[in-house]
N, C-alpha and C positions, 0 to 999 in steps of 0.2 A: 652775913653768910646766907641768909634766906634768899637774897636777891641773886646770888651766884648760882644756887641750886635751881632756882626758878628759871634763870637764863639757860642753864644747861638742859633743863627739862624741855623748854621750848625749842632749843636747838636740836635736841634728839627727835622731837615731834616733826620738825621741819625736814630733817634728813629722811625719816621714815616716809613722810608724805611725798617727798621728791622721788624716792625709790618706787613708791606705789604708782605715781603718775607715769614714770618712765616705763615701768613694767606694763602698765595698762596700754600705753602707746605702742609698745612692741607687740603686745598680744592682739589688739584690735586693729592696728594699722589704719587709722581713720583717713590718712592722706591718700590711701589707695582708691577711695571713692571718687577722688577728683583727678586721678591719673589714668588716662586711657592707654591701653596697649593694643594697637591695631596690627592684625596679621593679614597678609594677602598671599596665601598659598594657592597655586594652581592645582587642579585635580591631577594626581600623579598618573603617569602613563607608563606602567611597568612593561618592560619588554619581555617577550616570551623567553623562558630560560633555555629552550632548545631551538635549534634552527628549524624552520618549517620544512615539512616533507615536500619532495618534488611532486608536482601535479602530474598525473598520468591517468590512464583509463582505470586502474585499480586503486587509485588513491582515494582514501575515505573523504567524505565531505568535511568541510571546516567544522571544528568542534564548537565554535561559538562566535559571537560577534567580535569584530576587530577592535571595537572601542569599549569604553566603560559602560556598564549597565547598572541602572538604579534598581535595587532589589526592594528597598523600603524607604519611606520618607515620612516626615511630619513637620509641623510648625510649632515653634516654642510658644508657651503661655507663661505668664508672669506668676512668680511665687513671691519670695522675699524681696526681690528687686525687679524692676521692669526689665523684661527679657523678650526680644523678638529675634526672628530669623528662622531658618529651616535647617533640618538635619536629614542626611541621606546615608543609607548603607549602599556602597557602590562596589560592584565586582569589576576588577580591573582585567585587562586582556590576559594577564598571566594567571588568572584564577584567584589571586589574593583579594581580600576585601578591606575596605577602609571606611571609617565613619567620617563623613564630611559635614562640617558646619558651614553654612553659607549665609552671609548677611547677618551674622550674629551681632547683637547689640545688647549688652547687659552692663551692670555696674562691675567695677573691679572690686576685688576684695581679697582677704587673706586666704590662702590655701584653697583656691578654686580648682575643682577637678571635673573631668568629663566621665560620667558614669553611665553604663548600660544597666538597666534594672528590670526586674519582672513586676514592679509595682505599677498600678494603674495611675494615669495622670489625672489628678483631681484639681479643679479650679480653686483659687483662693487659698486661705490659710490651711484648709484641710489637706492640701497637697504639699505643704512645706517640708514635712519630715518623714514621709512614707517610703522614701527610696532606699533607706537602709534597713527596712523592716524585713525584707525577704532576701532573695538572691540579687546580687549586684556585682558588677565588674568595674573596678576603678581602672579606666583605660590610661589616663595620663593627667598630668597637671595641665590646666587650661593654658594654652599658649598666649592668648590675648582675649580681652573682653569685647573686642570688635573685629569684624572681618570674616574672612574665609580661611578655614583651616582643616587639616586632615589628621586623622588618628588611625593608624593601621590596626586592624583587628587581628589578634593572635590566630594563627591557622588552626590551632587545636580547640578553639572556642566555638560553640554552636550559638551564633548570634541570634538565631530564631527563638531561643529560649528567653530572650529579653524583649520586652514590649515597649520600653521607653528609654529615653535619654534624659539625664538631668545634669545641669550645671550645678554642681554640689559644692557647698562651702564646708570642707572637712573640719575646719576650726570650730564652727558653731553648729554643725550637724543640721544644715538647712539647705533646701533647694532654692537657688536664685530663680530658676525657670526650668521647664521641662517640656518635652515633646513626646507624643505617642508615635511609635513606629508602625506605619501601616504598609503592609506589603503591596508592591505594585504588580 
């Protein structure tokens, strides 16, 4: 009888261990580190919402440039995972703004987000967790860990209140990499 109880006990331990391993795999998603998602989006060219006014002697001069204008930019530095590339805040011809990542190259991971933050960009481990300490805006889930991608900025958001961009792992509250936004 002792052997039967012992076998059941070990079987119970094996089931608990298997469930724990499965839950850990789902939570950590370690395979994501070896799977790249490349995005190749062109910079959007939004059309004006109203037809242009006819030119004439009393017509006002054009309100702005016909093409996209870079308002701020920066280069990514590495935090938890090696991260390179650039970020830009771009005003489109229709007046809308978008955050553009160009040449992004970072590790894939669980629950990666693109955040605007008022936190300073700090080198090394000191910068890993600062982006959720103050004001931040979770723009969207990161579309891919490599390539060029666009994230529209909500029209009611004052993007100038944010001084940095982070590729943020929401699952583990850590920055994979970040860039300071410098106005041009």
